[in-house]
C-alpha positions as CSV (number, residue, x, y, z in Angstrom):
1,M,14.2,32.7,-6.6
2,S,17.7,33.3,-4.7
3,T,19.3,35.4,-1.8
4,T,20.6,37.8,-4.7
5,S,16.5,38.5,-5.5
6,D,15.9,38.6,-1.9
7,A,18.7,41.4,-1.8
8,R,16.9,43.2,-4.7
9,F,13.6,43.3,-3.0
10,W,14.9,44.9,0.1
11,D,17.0,47.0,-1.9
12,R,13.5,48.3,-3.7
13,S,11.9,48.5,-0.3
14,S,14.5,50.4,1.8
15,R,13.2,53.9,1.7
16,K,9.7,53.0,2.2
17,Y,10.6,50.6,5.1
18,A,12.6,53.2,6.6
19,K,9.4,55.5,7.0
20,G,7.1,52.8,8.1
21,A,6.3,52.9,11.8
22,V,7.0,49.9,14.3
23,A,3.5,48.4,14.5
24,D,3.9,47.6,18.5
25,P,5.9,49.9,19.9
26,A,5.7,48.8,23.4
27,G,6.2,45.4,22.4
28,Y,9.5,46.6,20.5
29,E,10.3,48.4,23.9
30,R,10.2,45.2,25.8
31,T,12.5,43.7,23.4
32,L,14.7,46.4,23.9
33,D,14.8,46.4,27.5
34,R,15.4,42.5,27.6
35,T,18.0,42.4,25.3
36,S,19.7,45.5,26.9
37,A,19.7,43.6,30.3
38,L,21.5,40.7,28.8
39,L,24.2,42.3,27.1
40,K,27.3,43.5,28.9
41,P,29.7,46.4,28.4
42,G,32.3,44.7,27.4
43,D,30.5,42.4,24.8
44,R,31.2,42.5,21.1
45,V,27.9,42.2,19.5
46,L,27.0,41.0,15.9
47,E,23.3,41.7,14.5
48,L,22.2,40.1,11.5
49,G,19.4,41.5,9.4
50,C,19.7,44.7,11.0
51,G,17.7,46.6,8.5
52,T,17.9,50.4,8.3
53,G,19.7,49.9,11.7
54,T,16.8,51.3,14.2
55,T,17.6,48.5,16.8
56,A,21.5,48.9,16.1
57,L,21.4,52.9,17.4
58,R,19.5,51.8,20.4
59,L,21.3,49.4,21.9
60,A,25.3,49.8,20.3
61,A,26.1,52.7,22.8
62,D,26.0,50.0,26.1
63,V,28.6,47.5,24.4
64,Q,32.0,47.5,23.6
65,S,31.5,46.7,19.6
66,Y,28.5,46.5,17.8
67,L,28.7,45.2,14.1
68,A,25.2,45.4,12.0
69,T,24.9,43.6,9.2
70,D,22.1,43.4,6.6
71,L,22.1,41.5,2.8
72,S,20.7,44.6,1.3
73,A,23.0,47.7,0.5
74,E,20.5,49.9,0.3
75,M,19.4,49.2,3.9
76,I,22.8,49.4,5.2
77,E,23.3,52.8,3.3
78,I,20.2,54.4,4.9
79,A,21.5,53.1,8.2
80,R,25.2,54.6,7.7
81,E,22.9,57.9,7.2
82,K,21.5,57.4,10.6
83,H,24.6,56.5,11.9
84,G,26.1,59.6,10.7
85,A,24.0,61.7,12.6
86,S,24.7,60.1,16.0
87,S,28.1,59.0,15.8
88,I,28.2,56.3,18.3
89,P,31.4,54.8,19.0
90,G,32.2,51.2,18.4
91,L,29.1,50.9,16.0
92,A,29.7,49.7,12.6
93,F,27.5,48.5,9.5
94,Q,28.4,46.4,6.7
95,T,26.6,44.5,3.9
96,V,27.1,40.8,4.6
97,T,25.0,37.8,5.9
98,A,26.0,35.4,8.7
99,E,27.4,33.0,5.9
100,T,29.5,35.4,4.2
101,L,31.2,37.4,7.2
102,A,34.6,36.8,7.4
103,P,35.5,34.6,10.1
104,E,38.3,36.6,11.6
105,A,35.2,39.3,12.3
106,G,34.4,37.2,15.4
107,P,34.1,35.6,18.0
108,F,31.6,37.6,19.2
109,D,29.7,37.6,22.5
110,A,26.4,38.2,21.3
111,V,24.7,37.7,18.1
112,L,21.1,39.2,17.4
113,G,18.3,38.4,15.0
114,F,15.6,40.2,14.8
115,N,12.5,39.7,12.3
116,Y,15.3,37.6,10.5
117,L,15.6,33.8,10.7
118,H,12.2,33.3,8.8
119,L,14.0,34.9,6.2
120,V,16.8,33.1,5.6
121,R,16.6,29.9,3.2
122,D,18.9,27.5,5.1
123,L,17.6,27.6,8.7
124,P,19.9,24.9,10.1
125,G,22.5,26.0,8.0
126,T,22.4,29.9,9.4
127,L,22.0,28.5,13.0
128,R,25.1,26.3,12.9
129,R,27.0,29.4,11.2
130,I,25.7,31.7,14.1
131,N,27.1,29.0,17.1
132,A,30.4,29.3,15.0
133,L,30.5,32.9,15.1
134,L,30.2,33.0,19.2
135,A,32.5,32.7,21.7
136,P,32.4,30.2,24.4
137,E,29.0,30.4,26.3
138,G,28.2,33.4,23.8
139,L,24.6,34.6,23.5
140,F,22.0,34.3,20.8
141,I,19.0,36.4,20.8
142,S,16.3,36.5,18.3
143,K,12.5,37.5,17.7
144,T,11.1,36.4,14.4
145,P,7.8,35.7,13.0
146,C,6.9,31.7,13.2
147,L,4.3,31.7,10.4
148,G,3.6,28.0,11.1
149,D,1.9,29.2,14.3
150,M,0.0,31.8,12.1
151,N,-3.1,31.9,9.8
152,P,-2.8,29.1,7.5
153,L,-4.2,31.4,4.5
154,I,-0.9,33.8,5.1
155,R,1.6,31.2,4.4
156,L,-0.2,28.7,2.2
157,A,-2.0,31.8,0.0
158,L,-1.0,35.0,0.5
159,L,2.5,34.5,0.8
160,P,3.2,32.3,-2.4
161,A,1.1,35.0,-4.4
162,M,2.8,37.8,-3.3
163,R,6.2,36.3,-3.9
164,A,5.2,35.5,-7.2
165,I,4.8,38.7,-8.3
166,G,7.6,40.1,-6.6
167,M,5.9,41.8,-3.5
168,A,7.5,39.5,-1.1
169,P,10.7,37.9,-0.2
170,Y,11.2,34.2,0.4
171,A,9.9,33.3,4.0
172,G,10.2,30.2,5.7
173,A,7.0,28.8,7.1
174,F,8.2,26.9,11.2
175,R,6.3,26.4,14.2
176,A,8.0,28.2,17.5
177,S,8.7,24.4,18.9
178,E,10.2,23.5,15.4
179,L,12.6,26.9,15.7
180,G,13.3,25.8,19.3
181,E,14.4,21.8,18.3
182,L,16.3,23.4,15.4
183,M,18.1,25.8,17.5
184,E,19.1,23.0,20.2
185,A,20.0,20.9,17.1
186,A,22.7,23.6,16.2
187,G,24.5,23.6,19.6
188,F,22.3,26.0,21.7
189,E,20.7,25.5,25.1
190,I,17.6,27.9,25.4
191,L,17.5,30.0,28.3
192,A,14.1,31.6,27.8
193,T,11.1,31.9,25.3
194,E,9.1,35.3,26.0
195,N,6.0,36.4,24.3
196,H,6.6,40.4,24.3
197,A,3.7,41.3,22.3
198,T,1.2,44.0,23.6
199,K,-2.0,42.0,22.8
200,G,-2.3,38.4,22.9
201,N,0.3,36.2,21.3
202,E,1.7,37.3,17.6
203,A,3.6,34.1,17.2
204,R,6.7,36.1,17.3
205,P,8.6,34.5,20.3
206,Y,11.5,36.4,21.5
207,I,14.2,33.7,22.3
208,A,17.6,33.8,24.4
209,A,20.1,30.9,24.1
210,R,23.9,30.4,24.8
211,K,26.1,28.6,22.9
212,R,26.2,25.1,24.3
213,Q,29.6,23.4,24.9
214,G,30.6,20.1,23.5
215,R,29.5,18.5,20.2
216,M,25.9,19.6,18.3
217,R,23.3,16.8,17.9
């Protein structure tokens, strides 16, 4: 399994994914409102793992520029179809990852990663790359499932079985506490950790972090 196979999985799933409903609409709206409040009109924003562009289309009009990216070319194609109907200035979609994005594309004032970090194969490396793409004191905003805090049957049995038959992509199993430690080690200062779920704690923390000045740990 590799990022190439992950891209193929999301390419195959793209049209079905685009038709799916948001599982927790109220929680999603809380995430959008919180993120919008953290962004400024003059910001240059990068979104990683943008999928079919739903979040980008909601946030991009309120900032200077917004580059939404995904490793799946089919996901990006659907996002561009949606964008064609809205024509938001400053919004662009590109098939790249944090690792393959050209350095001259940045620096960015904010990097967003929603339902993203658990899907990357080298989490420490990706976090360091995100830090490098940010301007001084830039923000990294994420909300991702922490499978290590979920039912063990999901990460130990269900996900491996689904991956073995091509029904799921790679997914890393880490706890929220481990994610926080990795972010700090990559050069971030965590500003807030919040639960936006409508009911209970879905183990999907919303984290706002700032690029820390000075050396990484």
